[in-house]
Structure formats: structure tokens, C-alpha cells
C-alpha positions in Angstrom: 21.6 218.6 72.3 22.7 215.2 70.9 24.4 214.3 74.2 21.3 215.2 76.3 18.9 213.4 74.0 21.0 210.2 73.9 22.0 210.2 77.5 18.6 210.8 79.1 15.9 208.8 77.2 13.5 209.2 80.1 13.6 213.0 79.8 11.8 215.0 77.2 14.1 217.4 75.4 12.5 220.4 73.6 14.8 222.3 71.2 13.4 225.8 70.7 15.4 227.5 67.8 14.6 230.5 65.6 16.8 229.0 62.8 18.4 232.2 61.9 21.3 232.3 59.4 23.5 230.0 61.5 20.8 227.4 62.2 20.7 224.1 60.4 18.4 221.2 61.2 20.6 218.9 59.1 23.0 219.0 62.0 20.5 217.0 64.1 19.1 214.6 61.6 20.4 211.6 63.6 18.2 212.4 66.6 15.1 214.1 65.0 13.1 210.9 65.3 14.0 210.1 68.9 11.0 209.6 71.1 12.3 212.1 73.7 13.2 214.9 71.3 11.0 217.6 69.8 12.0 220.6 67.7 10.0 223.8 67.9 10.9 226.7 65.5 10.5 229.9 67.4 12.1 232.9 69.0 12.8 233.0 72.7 11.5 236.6 72.6 8.0 235.3 71.6 6.6 235.3 75.2 3.3 233.7 74.2 5.0 230.8 72.5 7.3 230.2 75.4 4.4 230.3 77.8 2.5 227.7 75.8 5.5 225.5 75.7 5.8 225.7 79.5 2.1 224.7 79.8 2.4 221.8 77.3 5.7 220.3 78.6 5.9 221.5 82.3 9.5 222.3 82.1 11.7 221.7 85.1 14.8 223.1 83.5 15.9 225.7 81.0 19.3 225.4 79.3 19.6 228.8 77.6 22.0 228.6 74.8 20.3 231.0 72.4 22.4 234.0 71.5 23.7 236.2 68.7 27.5 235.6 69.2 29.6 237.0 66.3 31.5 240.0 67.4 31.8 241.5 63.9 28.1 241.3 63.4 27.5 243.0 66.8 29.5 246.0 65.5 27.4 246.3 62.4 24.0 245.6 64.0 24.1 246.0 67.8 20.3 246.1 68.2 19.9 242.6 67.0 22.2 241.5 69.9 20.2 243.5 72.4 17.0 242.0 71.1 18.1 238.3 71.4 20.7 238.4 74.1 19.1 240.8 76.5 15.4 241.0 75.8 15.2 237.3 74.8 16.9 236.3 78.1 14.6 238.5 80.2 11.6 237.1 78.4 12.7 233.5 79.3 13.4 234.5 82.9 10.0 236.1 83.3 8.1 233.1 81.8 10.1 230.7 83.9 9.3 232.7 87.1 5.6 233.0 86.2 5.2 229.4 85.2 7.0 227.9 88.2 4.9 230.0 90.6 7.7 230.2 93.2 7.8 226.5 93.4 11.5 226.1 92.6 12.1 222.7 93.9 14.0 220.7 91.3 14.0 223.6 88.9 16.9 225.3 87.2 17.5 228.1 84.8 21.0 227.5 83.3 22.4 230.6 81.4 25.3 230.1 79.0 27.4 233.2 78.8 30.9 234.0 77.6 34.3 235.0 79.1 34.3 238.0 76.8 32.2 239.8 79.5 35.5 240.2 81.4 37.2 242.1 78.7 40.6 241.3 77.1 43.5 239.5 78.7 47.0 240.8 78.6 50.1 238.8 77.7 49.5 236.5 80.7 46.8 235.6 83.2 43.3 234.2 83.1 39.8 235.1 84.1 38.1 233.9 87.3 34.5 234.2 88.5 35.5 237.3 90.6 37.0 239.1 87.6 35.2 242.4 87.2 33.1 242.8 84.1 34.6 244.9 81.4 32.9 244.2 78.1 34.6 245.7 75.0 32.1 245.1 72.1 28.3 245.3 71.6 28.3 241.4 71.8 30.0 241.2 75.1 28.0 244.1 76.5 24.8 242.3 75.6 25.9 239.1 77.2 27.1 241.1 80.3 23.7 242.6 80.5 21.9 239.3 80.3 24.2 237.9 83.0 23.1 240.8 85.3 19.5 240.1 84.6 19.9 236.4 85.4 21.6 237.3 88.8 18.9 240.0 89.4 16.1 237.4 89.0 17.9 235.1 91.4 18.4 237.8 94.1 14.9 239.4 93.6 12.8 236.3 93.1 15.1 233.5 94.3 14.9 231.9 90.8 17.4 229.0 90.8 20.1 229.9 88.3 23.6 228.9 87.1 25.7 231.1 84.8 28.7 229.7 83.0 31.2 232.0 81.3 33.1 229.7 79.0 35.8 230.5 76.4 35.0 230.0 72.7 34.0 226.5 71.6 34.8 224.5 68.5 33.7 221.2 67.0 31.7 219.4 64.3 28.8 221.4 62.8 30.4 224.7 63.6 29.1 227.6 61.5 32.0 228.7 59.1 32.1 232.3 60.3 33.9 231.1 63.5 37.7 230.9 63.7 38.6 227.3 63.1 36.1 226.4 60.3 36.9 229.8 58.8 40.6 229.0 58.7 39.9 225.5 57.3 37.6 226.9 54.6 40.2 229.6 53.7 43.0 227.1 53.4 40.9 224.8 51.2 40.1 227.8 49.0 43.6 229.2 48.9 42.6 232.4 50.8 44.3 234.3 53.6 44.0 232.2 56.7 43.1 235.0 59.1 43.1 238.8 58.7 44.8 239.8 62.0 46.1 238.5 65.3 42.8 239.3 67.1 42.3 235.8 68.1 45.9 235.2 69.3 45.1 235.1 73.0 41.7 233.4 72.9 41.2 230.1 74.6 39.2 227.7 72.5 37.4 224.7 74.2 36.3 221.5 72.3 32.5 221.5 72.1 32.3 217.9 73.4 34.1 219.0 76.6 31.7 221.9 77.1 28.8 219.6 76.5 30.1 217.2 79.1 30.5 220.0 81.6 26.9 221.1 80.9 25.7 217.6 81.4 27.3 217.4 84.9 26.2 221.0 85.9 22.7 220.8 84.6 
């Protein structure tokens, strides 16, 4: 968000966020008064709200980052992940299609997904775009489903889309349930660093690198 607002002063950037347990507006205090930035508290599943935002701002691009993303939480409450990751994505797709009225020139729906839709790696190897989907948790299943809906809207309605399936990110402002801030907090508080080797084979990408990639692709 910060990179886009500071890099493109001639573009209006609207941040729609439900501010659930992991949301924190303090993270964006340095840009909250920028002329090209507006924050709207709301849920991507609120179709009427999203429709009104399209009417007010005439969006030409959607950068869809909203997601429930913690695997452990998906195990205890899978329906919350279906609601946000699947139904929320479909709601955004539908409003974008209806609002753009088949005039897709200079329009783009960019959907941020995860490499976890491909399943688990063995001791060696890596995922590529052609790797078959093999989700292993309610979280990854919900993201795989949202990917399929994005592709379906492209093939059915020719909606211009991009899907990226990145590894885990880390960086400043990271919510402390994630691996690296969790380990740091546990070390500070003299707790066990991690409970298992579940994260042993995961690739973790710096958030600023991911943001730069999004800037180029979007």
C-alpha cells in the first residue's frame, strides 16, 4: 500500500479493509493524509458497498490482497475462510464484471494467492505455474477455490486477470502469529521458538520484494 501511494501520486488508491483481528491502521499512519489515499472500512463480501465504491471512484484496477491466511485458524474455523477467500473473491469478481460493462481496456483484476494451493514439497524441488493443485488445509483449499473462480471469470467473461502464487512473505508490520515475528516474540519472552518443524521447507519472501513485483505486474 505504502509503495503504491508514494510511487503514483497521480493515481487514487482506495484501501478497503474489514480491520479484523490482524488489521491495524497504525501501520499506515505515515500515508493516511496523502491526497491520493483513502481508507474505507468494509468487507469485500459487502456487494452494495463495493458497487458504490466502483461508482464513486471508477476503478480501473483491483489489487485483491484480502484473505484469511492463517492455516491453524482455518482448521478451527474453515467457514470463515470460505466466506472471505471464496465468497468474498466471487463478490469482487462479479462487481468488477458488472461495473466495467465488458469494457476491459486498461482494466485489471489482480488476485494474490499462495503457493500452498500446490500442496507440500518433498525434500527437493519447487513449484511452477503448471504444478497441479493439491491443497492440504482448509486455508489452501479456499485459496485454490478462489483461484479457480478468477480463472473461470477470465475464460467465461474475458475479465482481464492475473494470479500470483507467492510463497510466504515477511517484513515490518507483520502480525505476530506469523513465523518470523512469532519466533522473535518468543525469544524475547523466553518461550519455545517454534513447536515443530512444520515450517522447515517453506520459502519466505521479503515483503518489500513482493511489493516491488506487484508494482511491476500491476
